[in-house]
N, C-alpha and C positions, 0 to 999 in steps of 0.2 A: 884408596881405601886403606884404613889402618888395620892393625892386628885385632883379631877377635878375642873377646873375653867371655868366659863362661861365668854367668852370675845366676843367683837365685833371687827372685823378687817376690815379696809377700804382698798379696792383695786380698783383702777380706778374709784373712786368716788361712789363705791357701798359698802354697809356694809354687812358683812357676820358674822353671829353668829357662834361661835365655842365652843366646849367643849374640853379642852386640859388639860394635867397635868401641874402641877406647873413647872416641869422640862422642858417642851416644850415651856413655855411661852416666854422666851427671844428669842429663835430660831424662833418661829413663828412671833413674832413682827419684828424681824430683816429681815426675809424673806419678809414680807409685805412691809416694808420700801424699800427694795432693788427693789422689783417689781415696786413700785410706782415711784422710781427714774428712772428706765429704761424706764417706760412709758413716763415720763416727757422728758427724753432725746430724745426718738423717736419723740414725739410731736414737740420738738424744732428743730430737724434736718431733719425731713421728712414731706412731705405734707399729712400726714395721720392724720385724726381727729377721725375716727370711733374707739371707745374704743375696740370693738371686734377685729379689725385689729391690734391695738396696743398690745392687750393681746396675739394674735397669734404670732406676731413678737417677743414679750418678751419670750414666751414659746419656740419658735424655738431657740432663742439665748441661753437660759438656757440649753436646751437639747443638743445643739451643744457643749457648754462649758463642760457639764458633760461628754459627750462621749469622748472629747479630754482628759479630766482628767483621765478617766478610761483607755484610751489607754496608757497614760504616766505611770500610776500605773502598768499596765501589763508589760510594757517594763522594769520598775524598778524591778519588781518581777522576770522577766526572767533573767535579769542581775545578780541578787542576787543568783538565783538558779545556773546559770552558774559558778559564782565565787565559790560557795560552792562545786560544783562538781569538779572543778579544785583543790581546796584545799584538798578534800577527796582523789582524785587521787594521789596527791603529797604525802599524808600521807601513802597511800597504797604502793606506789612505794618505799618510804623510808623504810617501814617495810619489804617489800620483799627483798630489797637490804641488810638489816641487817641479815635477815634469810639466804640469800645465803652466806654471809661472815661467819656466825657462823657454817655452816655445813662443 
């Protein structure tokens, strides 16, 4: 693990002091920017002004997106496993067919 940095991150007009590694810095700053952008979008498109409500809406949206992404990853993994099983079955069938012909 690398050296720790002390930074301040502003989210919804509040500043939060953090200690993070140098490797995390860019990801944390990008995440804060993304949150602030979503909050601004909600402010512009909905009649919600309370920052707590905006943060809750933002958290719900991020969680929903994350769950959808995990479902897609699981489907992709299942498809890959299924394809691998089909391939292995084909190899086994070919091997057994050769064994039958050689006897």
